[in-house]
N, C-alpha and C positions, 0 to 999 in steps of 0.2 A: 504493500500500500504506500509506503513512504516513497518508493521509486516512482510509482504511478503519480503520486502527488507532485514530485519534482518535475515530471514530464509535463503535467498539466499546467503547473505554475510557469515554467519556462515558455511553454507554448503561448501563454497569454501575454507575455511581455511584448512581442512584436504585434500582437493583436491590438494593443492599445492605440497604436498609430493608425490603425485601419478600421476602427469600429464604425466611423462614418461611412467608409467604403463598403462595409458589409451591408449597410442599408442604402447604398447608392442606387440599387435597382428599384427603390421605392421613392415616391414623392413623400416627403415629410408633410404632416397634416397642415401646418400653417403655410408651408411653402406651396402646397397644392392650391390652397384657397386663395393665396395672394396672387398666384400665377393665373388663376382662372376666376376672375371677378364674378362671372355669372354663377359659378358654383358656390362662391362665398355667399352670394345673396340667397341662393336656394337653401344652403345649409342653415343660414340665420332664420329663414322662414320656418324651416322644420323645427329648429330649436324653440321657436315661439309656440308651435303646435304642441311640442312635447311638454312644455311648462304649463300650457293652458288646459282648460277643460275639454273633454271630447265633444265633437260635433257629429251627430249621426249622419250617415248617408241617407239621401232621400229615398233610395231604393237599393236593396241588397242584391248582389250579383246572383244570377241563377244559371246553371247550378252553382252550388257553393264553390269557392276557390279551394284548390288543393295545395297543401303545404307539407313539405317533408323537412324534418329537422334532424340533423346528425351532429350531436354535440359531445365533446369530451367531458361529460357531466358527472362521471363517477369520481368525484374528488371531495375532500372535506370542504373546500370552498363551495359556498352555495350560490355563487354568481350565476351559473348556468341554469340551475333549477328556478331561481328567482326570475331570471331573464325570461324564460319561457312562460312562466305564470303571468308576469306583467304583460307580455305580448298577447296572450290569449284574452286576458281581462280587457285590455284596450280594444282588441278586435270586437269583442262583444259590446262594449260601450259605444263603439263606432257603428254598430249595426251591420257588421260584415259577416255574412254566413261563410263558414269555412269548415274544411275537414283537415285534420292534422295527423301526421304519422311521425312520431318522434322516437329516436334511438339515442340512448346515452351510452358512451363508450369510455374506456380508460385512456387518458392521454399517453401517447408514446407506446401503446401496447396493442390495442385492438385494431390493427390496421386491416385485418381481414374482415372483421365485422363492419368497419367503416366502409370498405370497398363494396361489400354486398349491399349494404343499406343505400349507398349512393347510387349504385347501378339500378337498384329497385326504383329509386326516385325518378331516374331518367326513363326507365322502361315504362313506368306508370304515367309518364308525362305530367309530372307535378307542375302546377303553375309557378310555384316558388320553392326554391331549395335553400335552406339556411345551413351553412357549413362554416368552417374556419380555414385559416391558412397558417400553418406553422412549419411544415416540412416540405421537402422536395416532392414527396409522394402526393401531398395535397395539391401542390401546384400543377402537376401533370394532369391530375383529374380535372381540376378547375379549367385548364386550357381546353380539355376535351369538351366540357360543358359549354364553354363560351363559343366554341367553333362549330358545334354540331347539334345543338338542341335549342328549343324555344323556351325552356325552363329559365325563369329569372333567378339569378343567383345572388343571395345576400351573404356576404362574408362577415362573420361575427368575430369580435376580438382582434380586429385589425383596422387601423384608420390611416394607413399609409398606402395609397394606390400604387399598384405595380406599374412602373414606367413602360415596360414592354407591352402592356395591354392598353396603351392610350387610344389605340384605334378601336378597341372593343372591350371596354371596362365592364365588370360585373354590374348588375342592377344597383348594388349598393355595398359599401363598406361601412360597418357600424361597430362601435365599441367605445372603450375608454383609452385614449391615446397613451400607449406605453411610455413614450418619451416624455410627455407632459407629466405623467405620474411619477416617473423616475426623477425628473427635475425637482418636483416637490420634496421628495425624500432626500436627494443629494443636498439640497439647500438646507434642510433640517440638520443633516450631519455636519455640514460646513459650519453651521451656527452653534452647534452643541458639542462637537468633538474638537479638542485642541489640535493645532498644527502638529504634523509629524505623527499623528495617531496611526496605528497599524490596524488593518482590517482584512477580513476574508469575505469572498463573494460565493454564495451558494446559488448557482444557476438553476433554472428549470431544466428540462431535457434539451438536447441540442436542437436548435431551430430558431425561428424568427423571434419568439418571445424572449429567449435568452439574449439574443443579439440586442433587441430593443430595450429590454429592462436592465440587463447585466452589463453589456459592453458600454452603453451610453453612461451608466453610472460610473464605471471605472474611468472613462474618459473625462467625465466631469470632475472627479476627485483628483485625477492626476495633474490637473492644471492649477490646483490650489494648495498652497501651504505644505507641500511635500508629504501629503498623506501616503502611507506605504501599503501597497497591496501585498499582503503576506502569503495568500493562497487563494485559489479559486477552483471550484469543482462543478462539473455538470452532475446533476442528479438524475434520478429516474422520475422526477416530478411527483414523488410520493412522500408521505410523512416519514416513513421508515428511512428512505434515502437521505432526507433532511437531517434526521437524527444521526445517522452514521457519518455523514460528511461534516457535521458540526463537531462531532467527537474528534475526527481527524484534524480539523482546522485548529482546534485548541491544543491537541497533542503536537501538531507541527509548530505552533507558535503560541505558547501560553500567555504571551504579552499582548495579544491582540486586544484592541479597545472596543471594536464593534464588528458585527456580522451583518452583511447586507444580503437578505434573502429575496429571491425573485418571485415567490408565489406563496400562497397561504399554506398549502400542505407542507412545503419545505420549511417555512418559518415555524410552524407548530412542532415539527420534528426537531428542529434546532433548539427550540425552547425547552423541549423535554430533555435534550442532551445537556444543555447548560444547567438546568435544575439538578440533574443527576450529578454533574461535576461540581456543583456548588459555585458556579461561575456566572451568577446572574448580575455580576458587575459588568459583564460584557453586554453592551447595548445591542438589541436585536429588533429588527423591523418586520412588519407584515407587509403584504401587498394586496390591496383590494378592499379591506375593511368590511368583510362580511361578518355574519353572526359569530362564527368561531373566533375570528380575530378580535372582535370587540370584547368578547368574553375573556380572551387571553390578556388583553390590555387591562381590563378591570381586575384581573387576578395578578397583575404584575409580571406576567410571563413574556409580554412584548412591551417595548417602550414606545413605539410609534408605528403608525401605518398611514398609507394614503388611501382614503376611503372613496370608492366610486359611489356616485349617486345612482345606485344599482339599476333601478327600474327605468331610468332614462332610455336605455338602449332597446328594451322590449317595447316601450311605448313608441320609440322612433321607428321601429320596424313596422308596427301596426299603422302608424300615420303615413309612412311611405307607401304601403300597400293601398291605403285609401286614396292617396294622391294618384297612384297609378290607375286605379279603377276609374277615377274621375277624369282620366286622360290628361292629368297635369304633370309637369316635370318633377322629377325626383332628384335630390342631390346625390352625387356620387359617394359622398363621405359624410359621416356624422360622428362626433365624439361627445360623450356625456361629460358631466362636471365631476371634479375631484374636491375633496376637503381633507386637510391634515388633521389627524386625530392622535393625541398623545396620552400617556398615562396620567398626566396632570390635569386633563380636561374634566370639568365637573359633569355630573349626571344630567343636568338640565341641557347642556350643549349636546351631549350624546343622544338624548331622547329626541331633540329637535332634528338632528342629522338622520336618525333612524326613520323618523316620520317622513322626512323628505326622500331618503334613499329607497325606502321599502314601502312607498305609499300604496302600491298595489299588491306586492308579493307578500306582505304581512297580513293580508286579509283572507 
């Protein structure tokens, strides 16, 4: 393990200079909107619809629209489950008749199940397919959908349009911009951890999410006050792998000041390891601010998280489908809002954020 750690750590050193290049195949969210003023206006209009009350369709489509959903929802993070609940509730409030087929898989594991479910969606000629983009396998399938079917593709958990698809983008990208969320956390660490602090990064599994959340964090910290990257690990995107890699990180360098975790499951596993080691002096973050993370912050197991206003994206997908049914233009990309949450926040603030973030999915 120590040899593997050395390889991983050394491999990351040249990566720092190229983290922006790893995302160079994508339009960054703000860059895309500033380069495409019409899209910016459409995104802002959708944001107003998301924050507002639902307005019902004058007449529902007949037959009902068909929707297929393939999500990596088998995680401790409740983002995906809440997202689909908010989506369905908003469709109902908008008066849209629909039929939905949903499959929850495990991230980075159930590729065969994903493939079968995706092919079923295409074979059944679903009106809308909601999927994600994290790995090369995902990308190849998406390109097949874009080039050879009439199914409208909504890509969840990605808000950076693929440059190579500019001639034929998916129906919509929707999520919480990973780079924006990472900037919120890196700013917190810069303000609360002294210069020359040592830290470890626990990635998600290899892929887009790790690049966008992990590499951009390292790049941000490397330009400020000589923060020292002691180690970095790809995980299996599970709580168990977060636990094991956190143990390795502390064994590798007992003097680390903080651990940056790229996802909920990884963060909660790391919290378990730090508690077992009696090293809760090491500051640890969550990523997403779902129910499990908020409980961990209340218990003192996590020090900070960036909280997604979770239901925004489910509502945005429903409102986008309504616009499409009405023959109106739909923005290519939409990102929901973030709020910083720390262990020092009072319960009144947390309750207000929960009411906003989970306004549908808690019902």
